[in-house]
Every structure is written in C-alpha cells, then in structure tokens.
N, C-alpha and C positions, 0 to 999 in steps of 0.2 A: 552417551554420557559416561558409561563404564570404560569405553575405549580411551576417552580423554584422561580419566583417572589413572589408567594404566600407562599413560605416557605415549599412546599411539592413536592414530586416527583411521577412520574408514577410508577405503579407496575413493578416488575422485568420482563424483556422480556423473551419470551419462547424459544429464540434461541441465539446461539453464532455466532460471526463473526470473521473470520480470513482473514484479508486483507494482501496479500503478494505482495511485489515488488521485482522482480528479475532485478536488475539495469542493464541497457544497453543491454537488450535482445530484438533484433529486431524481428518483425513478420517473416521476411524471414528466420532468423536463426531458429526460432521455427518450421517453416514449413518444412525446410530441415531436421531437426533432429528429427522430430515428431515420426517416426517409431522406433527410437532407445531409446526414453524416456520411462519411466515406470510410474511415478506418475502422471504427467500432463495428458496424454491421458486417464488414468483411472478416472481422476477427471471430465473431460468434453471435449467438442469440442473446437477447436482452433478458436477464433473469432477475426477478424481484427478490430482494432480501430486506432485512430490517436490522436496525441498531437497537440493542437493549440498553436501557438506562439513559443517562444524559447524552444528548446529541450535540456535542461540540467537537472541535478538531482534536483537542487533547484527549478527552475521554474515549472517543470513538476509535482514534488511532491506537490508543493503548490496547483496546480489544483486538483490533486488526493485527497488531504486531506481536501480540502474545497469546491470544486465545482466551484470556482470562478477564474477569470483571474487576471492579474497584476493590472488592474484598481481598484480592490477591495483589493487584498492581499498585494500589494506593492512589490511583488516578480517578477521582470521583467526577471532577469537572475542571474546567479551566480556572476556576476560582477556589478549588479544593483538591489539592494533590500533594503527593510526595514523589520523589524519583522512583521510577519503576525498579523494583529489586533486581540486583544483578542476576544474570543467568536465565531470565524469562523470555527475552525477545527473540525473534527469528534470527537476526544476525548472530547473537551470542550462542544460541543453541546449534546453529550451523557451524560456527567456529569451533565449538567443542567437539563436534562430530568429525569435521573434515580438516581442520587446521588450515595451513597455507595451501592446501590442494583446491580450495574454493575461494574465489574472490567475493567480497561482500561490498556492495555499493549503496550509498545513501545520498540521494540528491533531492533536496526538498525546498519548498517555496514559502516557508512560514516560520521564521526564526523564533518568534515569541511563543509558539506552541509546539514546534517540532525541532527545536534547537537541541544541540548535543553538548553544550557547555557543562561544566561541573555542577552547576545549580539547576540544570534543565531536567525535565522528566525522563528524556530518552538518552541521557548521557551514556549509560552503559551500552545501549544499542549502537550509538554512533561510535563509541570507542572500539567496538568489535568489528568495525568496518575498515576495509582497506582504503576506501575513498569516502569522504564525507564532505558534502557541499551543502551549505545552508544559506539561502539568499532571500532577500525581501520579496514580498508577494508581487510587486509590480515588475520584477526582473524576469526576463525569459530564461528559464533554466535549461531549455532544450540543448543548447551548445554544451553545457556542463554534463548533461546525460550522455551525449554522443562522445565527449572526451573521456568520460569514465569508461565507456564500453571499449574505446580504442586502447585504453591502458590495460585491459584484461589479458591481451595476448591470446594464448591457446588455452588458458585455464578456464574451467567452468565458473559460472558466477550466479549469485543471487543479488538482485537489485531491487531496492525500494525507491521508486521515482514518484514525485508528487508535484502537481501543478496547482496553483492557488487562484488563478484568474476568475474562474467561475464563481468562487466564493466571494471575491471582491465585488463583482458586479451584482451578486445577489444582495449584499449588504448595502451597496450604494444605490441601486435602482429597483430592487425588489425581486421577489421570486417570480421566475418565468418572464421577466422583462425582456425586451428585445436586446438590451445590452448583455444580459446573462446568456441569452441564446447565442449571440454572436461570440461570446467568450467560449462557450462549449464547442462551437464549430471550429474555432481557432485551436483549441487544445486537441480536438480530434485530428486536425491537420498536423499538429506538432508531434502527436503520437505516431502518426504515419511516417514522419521524418525519422523517428527513432527506429521504428520497425524496418523501414527501408535501409537504414544504416546497418542493422543486424543482417539484412540480406546481403549487403555489400561486403560485410565481414565474413560471409559464408556461414553464419550462425543461426539464421532464422529458423531452420528446420528443427534445431535441437532446443529451441526456446519454448517454454510454456508461459503464456502471457495471461495475467489476471488483472482486469481493470475494474475498479470499484470506487467507492467514495466513503466519506465519513458521516455525512448527514445531508438531508435536504433542507428546505426552508418552510416556514409556516405558510400555508396557502395564502397568497395575496400579500404577504408581509416581507419584511427584510431581516427577520431573525430566524433562529432554528432550535429553539429550546422546547417548543410545543408543536406536536403534529409534524415532526420532521424526521421520523424514524425510517421512512420508506426510502431505501437505497437500492443499489443494483450491483450485479456482477455480469461482466462480459468476459469470456475466456475461450481460448482455442484448445483447452485441455479436454479431450473427449472423455476422460474418466470422471469428470465432475457432474454430479447429478443435482436435482433440485434440492434446495435447502431452505432454511428459515432465517438464520442469523448470520450477520457478517463475521462474527467471531468463530464460525465454523471453518472459514477459509484458511486461517493459519494452521489448523490441525490437518487439513488436506495437504498443504504444502509440506509440513513436517513429515507426515506419513509417507509421502512420495519420496522424500529424501532418506527414509529409513530411520527417522528419529522417533522412537517409541517410548523412551523413558520420560515420564512427566513428573516435574517436581511437586505438583499438586494434582489431585484428580481432575482430569479433563472435564470441563462443564458440558461439553457437547461432543458429538461425533463430527467428523469431517463431512464435506459435501460429497 
C-alpha cells in the first residue's frame, strides 16, 4: 500500500494464483463424491471450512474476496447490501502492490450476484481486473477462463474463476440430488481442462490453486440459508494448514503476495 502511495510498485511475484469457487458445493457433497472425482483429489486433500454469517453467494463471496465481514464490506446478504468499499478486494489490493506487473482475471458465472457493473457489489473488484467476464449461470465459462489465461503472456497472474452449475442443480433438484452430483463431476472435469491448459502454457508448476465454495445447501432441501455453512477447501499449496473459516483464505493469499498493510484490523489469521 505504501509503495503505491509513493508511485511505485513491488517487483513481480514469483507465483500465480488461481482462486476457484464452485458455487453451492457443500462439504458433504464433496465428501460423498470424492472417489468419483478426478481433478480435485489429484490437487490436494479435502479440508472442511465454514462460512460465518449469511450463506448466500453475495455475502459469502464478499468474505472470500476481502477477508472481512459485513460490518466492513456492507454485504450482509443478497437482499441487504451496499457496494464493497473501494480498496478492500483481492484484485484491488494486488493492483495497488504490483500495478501492471501482475494480471488480474475475473471470470464468473452469476451476473446478478457477482456482477461488476457500477451498481453491483463487486464493481471495484472487477474494475481492478485486466479481464472481466460475467456470464449467465447456464453458460459454460470454461472457454472464457482458458482465453483469459492465454492473454496473460509471460506476466504473473491472479485469477478468480467461478462456476455456477452445482448451485443451479441444488436449487432445481435439491441438495445432494443426482443432478447436483452430476454437475459437480462436470465442473471437476472442466477444472481439469483449465489446469491442463496451464500445463500446456508451461505455467502449472508456478501456480497455486485454491478451490472452495460459498455455501452448501440445507440438508435434504433446495435452499442454503440455514445449516449451509459447511464448505471446503482443496489446494496444492503446501503452506496451507488446517483452518476454521473461509475468510481466512484471502489473508493467506495476501500474506504470500507480501501484502501486509490492512485497512482494518484483520478479523482472523490466514490458514
């Protein structure tokens, strides 16, 4: 932060970060489907975490992308929010530290909750990115993710990628339905395509991948506002230890990028 105020930036980081959100994928769903998945088990162990407060896409992602709760972000729930204050999100803080030396990518699958228009909660985060793609939940955004990675060239990157299909199937067919399970297997395969493309680009070895979610579903139901706080983390980052809350993850990412100046007292330590 001080470097940016002085008109200069830190040297380029020596690693890339791919932060992935599989919307609506409960820990229990992952646990039951684990042996039938391909990409996630190859990436790392399944770690339980929890979401504090309201468990919906907007509120939970505000925690995931800033490390702060609604008392700071203004995002209480999808029905009670103000735009996240400027300067709080991961893309903004990384832009302040590295400037054009780090590409920031935003490819998401839910415009009504993760949009980046001027009236949307994550406008400032999207504005800080070099690539922003926001598409409807039924659209496969995997090609857009791959295209965004192709555009990076030799520069390091931070990417926030989000798939919405598991959430759709949870709402339409219920928690842990066969349709939701099939959607999880499909997203697992699509994540494999993205990681394979990183390998093709010669960048897989320098990438730290963190896969998580925003909420689960009420057991046996098709909603996620009660008993839906159990989420997960899968990562290939060997420096990540066991944690409690999903909003510990952004502090881990910032710490590893050397971002230590916090506009407010950090509510938790990193993982």
